[in-house]
N, C-alpha and C positions, 0 to 999 in steps of 0.2 A: 504493498499499500503507499501512495507518495507521504511523504513527512510533510511536517504542520508547514513549514517553511513552503513547499512546492504546491500545497494546496491554495495558500494565499495570492500565488502567482495567476493558479488556472482560474480558481472559484471567489474571483470578488465579490462579487454579490451573497452567491450563498453562504461562504464564510459570516457574513452579517448576518445571518436567521437562525437563530434558536427556537423561535418559537412562532407562529402565526403572526402574534405583536408585532415581531420584526419586520415578515414579509410585508405588513399591511403599511409601514412607514415609505418603502419603495413607489417613485413613481410610476404608475401606469405603464410610461414606454420602456421603463425598465425590465417591463416582465418576461417579453422576448429573449433578453441574453440571458435572464437566472432562469428559464426553462433550458436554454442551450446550456447551461453548466448542468444542470441535473442531470443531463442525458449524461454530460462526458462523466461525471461523478458517478452515475449508475452504472454505467459500459465498465470503466477502470476497477471498479467492486465486483461487479457480477463475474469480469471476467477471471476472478480469481475465487471470489466465495460464490458457486454457482448457485442460482436461483428461479423466480420467473422473471423474465427479461420483456419479452414481445410486448406483453400488455402492460407492463408499468411503462415502458418509451411512450405506447400509444396515448396513455391516462395522465401525461405530464401537464401540456398546457389547462386541461380543466380543474386538475387535483390544483393548482395554484391559483386557479381563479374562482373557487370555491373558497379556500383558507383565506384568499385578500379580501372577497365579499362577506363573507358569513361571519359572524362572529364568535368562532372555534374556542373553544370547548362548551363555553355555555349554549350555542347554536349548535344542533345534531346533526352530525354526517353519519348514515350508517350504509358501511359499504358492502356490496355483493361482490361475491366471486373475491375473497379478499388478497387474493395473488396481484390485485389491480392497484396495493395498498401499499407500496413502497414508497412514493414521491410521499403518500400522506406521513410514512414514517420519518423520513427526511425532514421535512416539515415542524415537527411536530416535537423536535428535542431529542431525536434519535441520531441525528445522522453521525456524531461521533463512535456510537455503537453497533454505525451501522455494517460494519466487517465482522460480526460476531451472529450475524442473519442467518437463521436455520444451524445454528450450531447450540450445543449442548451446554444449558447456561445465559445462551446468547439472546437476541430477538427470535422474536418468532416470524412465518414468513405470512401470516394471516392478522390482522387486528385480533388482539385480545384486552378486553377491559382492564384483566388485572395490570397489564402493562404498561398503557399510559392510560387518563381522563379522556385524552382525543379520543379512544377507540371506544364506541358507545357500544358496537356491540359486535359477538364472537359472527365472524363470518369465513368460513370455509368450505361450506358446502353452498351451493347456488340457489339462489333464488326467494332467499328469506330477507332480503331488505324492506321489499314493500309495506309487507306485514308488523316488520318490526318497527318498521320509519311510521307508518300508519297508526301504530300503539301510542308511540310517542309523541306523534302531534295529536293524537285525541287526548290524550292525559295533558299534554299545556292548553289544550280548552278548557276542560274541566276544571282547572286550577287555575283558569285566567292567566295563565303567563305570557308572554310576548315572543317566548322559542320560536326559531325557526329551526324545521326539520328538513333535511335531504335524504332523499336513498337517492345511492347511487348504482344502477344496475347496468350491466352489460356482459361483453366477454360469452355472450351465448346464454346467460343467466335467464333474459326473458321466453326462453321458451321452455320453461319452467312452469308445471301447473301452479306450482304457490304462488309465482307471480301475478298468476291473471287473478287469485284468487284475493289478492291485496287490492289487484285492481278492481275488481269487481266490486268490493268494498269500501273504496277509498272515498266514493261519494255518499257512503249512508250517516254519515257522520258529521258534527261541526269539525271542520280540521284546517290546516294551510301546509297540507304536505307538496314538497316538491320532488316532484322523480324527474332525475336524470338520467336517460337511456342513453348509453354509451355504445352505440352503432359501430363495432368496430370491421363488420362484413360488407359493408357496404360503398361503393367508390364514392371519395370524396368530389370526382370531379362533375360527376353526376348529377352531386346534391348543393353543389354551392354556386350557384350561377348568382348573375345579376337578381334576376326575378327574386329568387329563392333569399338573397338577403335582403332586398328590399320588404318582402313578405314578415320576416324575423325581426326587422326593424320595427316594420306596422304592428305586427301582433303584440310587441313588446313593450312598445314604447308606450312612457306613462300619459301623456295628452291623449291617446287612443282608451285605455284602459279607464281614465276618471271620464270619459266621455262615456263609454259602455257602461259604468258604474253608476252615472248620474242619471242617464236614461232607464235605467232599473230601476232606480232610485222613485225617478217620476211615474214610472208605470204603476208600481206601487201604492205613491201615493193616491193616484187615482183609480184605484181599487181597481186595475184593468189584469193586471197581475198578482197573483199571490204567493208567498214562500213556498207554498208545497209545488209551483208551476218551477220552480229554479232549476230542476234538472231541465226540462222543456227548455227551455229558455237555452241552457248550455247546449244541448245537440243541434237546436236551432243557430244558434251563435257559430258552434263547429261547422255548422254544413254551408254559411256562409263562405266562410275561412276557405272552406275545400272550392267552392265556386270562383273565390276569387284567385285563388294558389295555383287551381287545378288540380290540386293533390286530395285525395279523402286518406284517410288512414282509421284503424278500427278501435281507436279509443276513444271516437264519438261515441258508442253504446255506454262507454264508461262514464259518461257524462264528466269526464277528465280534461280541462282545458288543453288542448294539443297547441307546444308548441315548435317551431322547427319543421325541416332540419337545421341545420346552422353548422357551419365548419368547428369542430372541436379540437382544431388546431392552432386555432387563431385567437390567443389569448387575451388581447386588449377587449377582439371584440366581445368575448366569453363575459370579461369582467362588466362589459356595457350591460349584455344582455341578463346578467346575474342580479345587476343592480336596478335593473329595470322592472323586474318581475320577483325580486326578493320579498315585498312586501303584498305583492297578491294577496288577497283573500280564495280560500276555497283550494281543493286538490287540482294541481298542474302538471304538466309533463312536459319535459324541455327534450328535444329529440337531437343528438349530436353525434354528427360524422366522423369517425379517427379510424385513423389506418394502425394497425397492429405492426407495431415494431418502427414504428415512426420515427425519422432520424438516422437510421442505423440501417444502411444499403442492404447488408444479408439479408436482417432482420425484417427490413419491407416485402426483400423477394421471396423469400420462404419463412412465412409466419410459424407454419407451424413446426419446424425444428428448430426454431429460433425463440417459441414459447416456455423452454426451459433448456436451455443447449449444451449446460453444464460449464467447464471450463473454457474457454477461448481467447484468442490474440484478437483484444480490440483494433489493433491497427490493420490488419490483414484480413480477419474475420474468420481465420482458418480456427475449427475444434479444436481441441487438445484431447486428444484419444488417450484411453488409460489401458490400452491394449496391449495383451503381454509377448512377446515372442513366441512363447510354448503356446499348443492350443487350448483354449480355457472352456469351461461352461456356458451354455448358454441361458440367456435368460427366460424362463421360467414360461414368458409371456411368447416368445420366439417359438418355443416350442408349441404352447397352444397355437398359436398362429399358423403353423408350418402343420400340425397334426389334424386339424380341423378342414383345411384343404384338403389331404389325403383322405378323411371321412366322406367329406365331398364327393368326391371324386368316386367315392364308392356306390352311393345311396346320392339319387336324388334330391330324395326328400329333405335332406339337412338343408338346414336354413338359417342364418345366423343374423344378433340381435344385439344392438350395444347402444347404451344412453349417452351419444356424442365421446366416446374414448376409443375409437377406431385404432387410430394411432398409437395408445398407449397399451391399448392389449394385445395389440398385434392383431386384430381382424383385418387389419389393410392387407394380409395375405389373400384373403376369401374375398374381399371386395376388387379386387383385382381379376381374381380368376370368375369370380362370379357373381356378377355383381346385381345381377336382375335376384339374386337369393340373399342378398345380403343387406341390412338393414340398418343405418344410422337412425335412431328417434330423437334426437337432440336432449338435451337433459331434461329427461323425463323417466326417470326410474320407474315409478308407477305404470305407468303407461306402456312400458319396455318389458314388462312382465306380464299384464296382462295381456298384451297385444301378442305376447310368444305363445301366451294359454290358447289363446283365440286360432293360432295357426296349427296347434297343436291337436286343438280339435276336429279340424278338417285333415288330419293324416299327417301332416310332416312333422319333422323333429327339430326344433328350433334351438339351438347351441346357446345361449343368451350369456351375454359378457357383461360382469357388472363387478367393479369395484367393491370389497367387503364392505367398506363402510361407506359406500352411498346404497348399498343393497338395502341397508336397513332402514330407508326411506320408503321401500316398497312394502313393508312387514304385511298392511292387511292384506295385498292384494296376493303376498305369498300365501296365505291361508284361503282368502275367499274364493279367486280366481284362480289358483292352479292346487291348492291341496284337496279344497272342497271337490275339486271335479276329478282329482285322480289325473291330474294332465301331466303328460309323459314331457317334460320340460328339462332338459341337461344345462343347468345354470351353473359356470365356469365364474368364480369367485376368485379376481386377482387381487393383490395387494391384501392379504389375509394375513392377519399377524402385525409386526412392528414393520413399518414402513419407511422409519429415519426422520430425513430433516424437513418433510411437510406435516410432522407431529401431532398431538392432538385429534384433531379435527378428522384427520385422514387413515389412523390405527386402524386397521382389520381387529378388532378387538375383540369383537360382540358378535358374530357369525355362529360360532358355534353354539353358544347359550341362544340366541334367538332363534335359531333354526329348529333347535334339540326339541323345542317345543311342538314345533307343529305336527299335528299326526300324518305319518304315512310321507314327510321329507325324509330320504335317506343325506346322509353328510359324512361326506370320506377327503381324505386329504392323501396325497400324494409323497412318497418319503422322496422320491428324485424322478426327474425328467422322465427315465421310461416307465415308471409307473404313471406316471402322468397321463400319457398314450394309453396305457391299457384301461385306466379307468375312463378316458372319454370313448375308447373303444364300446368298452361294456354299458355304458352308461349309456350310448346313442341304440345299441344294438342289441343287447343283451337284457339289460334292465329294463323295469315299468315305474309307472309314477315319477315324481318328482325328484330330482337328484341334485346335489348342489356339492362341486367338487372347488375346494378352495386350495390356493398356492400363493406362495410370498411373490412380492417384490425383487426382482433381481435374479444375479445366476441361482442354478444348482449348484450340484456335484459329479455331474456326468458329464464327459466330454462325450464320447461314442454313446450319443443317447439315441440316435434314429435305428434302432431296433424294431424288427417287426413286431405290430400290434398282436395283444392277443387278450381274450376272456378273462376278466378277473371274476372269482366266486365274490358271489355278493356276500356283505355285510360278513366278512374273512379277515381274521388276522393273519397276521405273519409270525412264525416264531425264527426271529434272525440266530437265537443263538441260545441253549440250553444252562438253565443252573438252579443250585437250590438253597443258596442262602437270599438272594436279592433277584426280585425281578423290576427290570426296568421297561415301564410302559409309554411310548411315545407315539404322537398322533404326528405324522407330516413330517418335514424338511427339517426339523428342530431332531429327528429321530437320527439325523448324520454325526450330530455332535454329541447325542447321549451313544452313540457307539463308539464313538473315540474313548469318551470316558469309562464304557463297559472293557473294551481293550486294556485300559491304564490299569482297571480293578481285576480283572484276570490276570494280567502279569505280575501282580501282588499276592496272589494266590485266592484270591475271593471268589466263589462260583454263582454267576451274575447271569442271570438270563435276560434277554433283550427280545421283546416281542414289539413288531411296528403294529399296531392296533388298525391302522388302515381308516377304518369308521367309528365317527361318534356318534352314529346314529344308524341303524341297528349297531350295539355294541354284539361280537361275538361273545356271547356268553358261554358260548362250551368251553371256548379255549379259557375265559377268565374262571371258570367253576375251577377248572384243573389247576390253576395257578393260585387262587386261594384255598384250593387242599395241600396244596404240597410245598409254598413258600412261606417265610413268614414275614418278608415284608417287600413291600409295592412302594414303586418308585413314580407318579406318573406325571409327564411332561408332556404340556402343550405352550404352544403358544398362542395362546386365547387369554380371555377372562375367566379367572378363577372361578368365579361366580357364576352357576351353571352350565360351566364346562364339562369336557368328558372326564375329568378328575372326579368333580362331584356326583357323577354318573355310577363311575367304578365304587366310590365310597357309599351309594345308595345300595348299591349291589351288593357289595362287602358284608354291608349292615343287615340287608336280608338274608345273608347267605350265613350269618353268624362267625365272619370271620373274626379270629382272636387275634392276627396278628400285627404289624403297625403299616401303615399308608402314610404317604409325602404327596402331596399334590405341589407341583412348582409349574405356574404360569403366570398371565399378567395381574399385578394387584388389582384392590379396587378403588383406582384413581385413572387419571388420566394422564395418559403418560407422555411427555414433552419430546420436543424436537430434538436431533441427535443425530449422530450416525447408529445404524443398529446396532454395532456393536456396543455403544454405550448403553441404547436402550434395554439389551440384552441383559448389560451386564448389572444395571440398574434393577431390571427386574427378576434379576437371579436366576436368566437363562444360559449363562455363559457358560461353557465347559467348567470354569474352575467352580462355579456355583452349584454344577448339578454335581461334580465330584463331591464335591463339602456336604453336597445333601445325602447321598448314594454312603457317603462313609460312617454319617451320622446314623445312618439307619441299620448299619453292618455293625454298629455297638463300637467303631473303630474313632479314637479323639483323633480329629485335624491338626498337623501341627500348624504353627503361624498364626 
């Protein structure tokens, strides 16, 4: 990182800003240069400390404008898809700690209220900003406070169903909510011509709005209109604006005043617009058009790659690869993607579904070869689940890939639309377990627990890449009903993984090693670490069994009862929450069987695990090899030295 002397030379304006109060001392004509400095600062930092780059480059001007116009933190800004909030963090007293972003003990990659008074609401999952901000705006109205509330939504979050629920409710109660829609999928050239700018200036002009309000008061005074007709008048006003501008928009039907679209990269003009509409009454929506990756040519050209590019050279745009000269195991997501194509080759009934994560889950392989059988439904997990069940009802075999942390958003649909109908849908849950730098909002901690409660739902997890192929093959062609296959983020453990697929027996565990003093029961890839611990214990002369459970539900009760009858100590290891996890299921089974031995469960504690490297998180949760070893030695009755 540059030292302070270099920073003073490169960032003359930014270095003078510790809080938004400092920002507001600048003249409007200084803001474009400030935005340029912020971009340089982010490129310099994020090239070394990887994070979400493209979305933040696109949100520089609007973030500066919001903090310039609104009296934060007294006024509230509620972020949606919080990976757009890096500039917000930089302007709100966290610039000097920005190099700790997404590291253990450092700044979070998303807004967290415990981190700053400027972070008004948690924002890791998409589409919650309008509902939360509406709650704040209605609360301000109830308390007769002049506080302003802004919901900042974009980067695909408007496609989520919850956003529409918030919009639908926004005009139902007295409030002055401002919604800013950051549309980074629309061409700026198409939407910011001279007529568009003229219309935005007209519709946000204080004189125009004063005349409009005076006309409304006059009509009320003459008893021509009543307060309960306000929504009808708002719709009529939107129709007039649509006629004048030659544009229509679906916000008309929500009785929300629509303004825009306008250029989201003209910071001076944004300030003018926000100042004009800041104190308008009633809910309104400002539509801005931005470019993801704005100001950095490589990110503008390939926004998907530069969404979170890892380390890179900011001068050349060359991404720094961490590949080794020796062959390395692939990422689980890539094994999923390539295996899915092989399954689709075998049977034309195979279709794929993802809620806006085709690249992240590697469903792009399927999309390239079978585009008509691949469906990206947008940020809409509930819809993805029920949509998959609908296709299953017509004889298709849907493979629905959803990140574990996002699947919890569709819990009702899993019960009502899949399990009740016994639909044969194969859910592949990527990013299960600890996910690293994305932190608490993205940990795949709860899937085992919430899926185990659903009647008829099978839950399994592969030990390695080869077993993932076997489980996918079996789930599609040999098993019935709803099945969830959970696997982690990142690479596995097998280099030569592309082995012929085989049917795996349903609800059966694998005994990897026999033993009489202790049985280690592991679920999923954490078993690879457990296997190394078992080898250490065997080398020390202990008789230790190792069982790969494979299934969290149904459990292989036959295998477990044999262990309960013959082994005095059990150590259960899972990379999921202990509350309701597979360990709790085995404890219940052991209690019902009258087991007299000792059982220790290792998993994620009853708390939200912070951001950091997966190794740091596993060490904190007691899931690293040393912690597993210590737990095993304690069960064996051997004192652990050190």
